[in-house]
N, C-alpha and C positions, 0 to 999 in steps of 0.2 A: 530328472534329479535322481536317477538311479545310482549314480556314482558319487553321491554326496558323502562327505567325510563326517563321521559322527564324533562328537565330543562327549567325554564321560559326563554322566549326570552329576557325579560327585564334584567334578571340577566346576560345573555351573553352579551347583548348590553352594559350594564353598565361597562363591563370589556374590552371594546374595546377603545383603546386610539389612539390619533393621535400624533405620534412621528416621527421626521425626515421626515415629509410630507407623512407618510404612516399610514394606519389603522393597528394597531397591538394589540396583546394580550400578556400579560406578563406570564412568566413561573409559577409564584405562583398562578395566577388565573386559568390557564389551569390545573395545578396540582390539585387544589381544585375541578374543574369541573370533572376531570377524577377520582377523589377520590383516589389520591396517594399523598405521601409526596413530597414536592418540591425537596428535596434532591434526592429522587429516580427518579423523573421526569428528573432532570438535568443530573443525571448519565446516564440515557437511551439516552438522547440527545447527550451527550459527546461521548458515545460509538459508535454513528452513525453520527458523526459530518460531514462526507462527504456528507450526505444527505441534509445538511442545508447550502447552500451557503449564501453569505451576503444579497442577495435579498429575502431569505426565513426567515432568522433569524439573529439578531445581538444582541450584548451585549451592554446595555446602558453604556455610559461613566460615570465616577464619577460625572461630572458636570450635565449631564442630569439626573442622578439618584438623585442627591441632589435637583435639581429643581423640579423634579417629586415628590419626597418624601415630600418636603416642602408644597406641595399642599394638603397633607393628614395629619391630626392631629392624631398622634398615641400616646398612653400612653407607658410608659417604660415597663410595664408588657406585653403589646401586641404589639410586633414589627411587626407583620403580615409578617414575613419572609423577612423583609426589611434590613437585615444586609449586604447582598451581592448584587452587581449590578445584576439585573435580565436580562434574555434573553427576547427579544421581537420577537414574531413570526408574520410574515405577513400571509396573507390568504394562500399563497402557502406553507409556513412553517407549518401552521396548517394542511393543507392537507397531507403534508409529514409525520406528526406525526402519521398518521394512519398506516404507514409502520413500525413505531418504537414501538408504544404502541398497542398491539393487543388484549386487553381485549374487551369483548362485550360492556362494559360501554364506553370505549375510542372510539370505532367505532361509537356508536350511538351519543355520544356527538360531535364527529368530524363532522358527517353528519349535525347535527343541527347547529353547528358553521358556517360551510361552507354555509348553506342555509341563515343564517343571513347576512353573508358578501355579498351574492348575492342580498338580499333584499336591503341592504344599497347601493350597486352599482346601482341598479335600481332606487331607490329614488333619488340619486345624479344625475343620467342621466336624469330622468324626470325633476328634478329641473333645470338642465342646459338647457334642451330643452325649458322649460317654460320661462326662462330668455331670450333665443334667440328670442322666439316669441314676448315677450314684447318689446324687442329692435326693432324688425321689425315694430311693431305697432307704436312705438314712432317715428321712422324714417318717416313712412307714414304720421302720424299726423303732424310732423314737416314740411314735404313738403307741406301738405295741408294748414297748418297755413301760410306758406310763400306765397302760392297762394292766400289765403284769404286776407292777408296783401297787396298783390300786387293789388288785386281788389279794396280794400278800398283806396289805394293810387291813383288809376285811378279815382275813384269816387270823391275823394277830389280835384284832378286836374280839373275835369269837373266842379265841383261846383265853384272853384276859377275862371275858365274861364267865367262861367255864371255871376258871380258877377262883373267881370272886364269889361264885355261888356257894351257898351254905352246903357243907358236906353232909350227906345223908348218913345216917347211922347204918352200919352194916347189919344185915339180917343174918341171923345164925347164932351159933354158940360162941360165947366169949370164953376165953381161957383165963 
């Protein structure tokens, strides 16, 4: 696979959507990346439907499809394969596609897509860890602020006690 054609990571990343709380890619985008017609792609998937349980692939509902489609402005001439509700493939479904689509192009594209999903997961994990560290620091600062406020309260009380004490008469000559 030395002469494999690389696809820009940006192109792949732009075709990853967040639907039903999952990162997915749609059949038409995958078909384009694999350089096959969407119709042929879907036929291959349907012939091997047992390989794609619901957590690997699902078909968008008409309502989801309508909402998703309304986000993209398309002309009447270029429907972009949006006449039928698309299949949405999770990371596991995309990995399973390698057992269905066996061309060299499909294999190399699959490897690249899986690597991008892994990068996204790492970024999200790093982001989550960073958020947790920030929360720890906030809690520590909050506790320190409470301690500092307590110290100032004690100092204020001491100052009040000093001002309330009877004033001593000054020693020395009076004018």
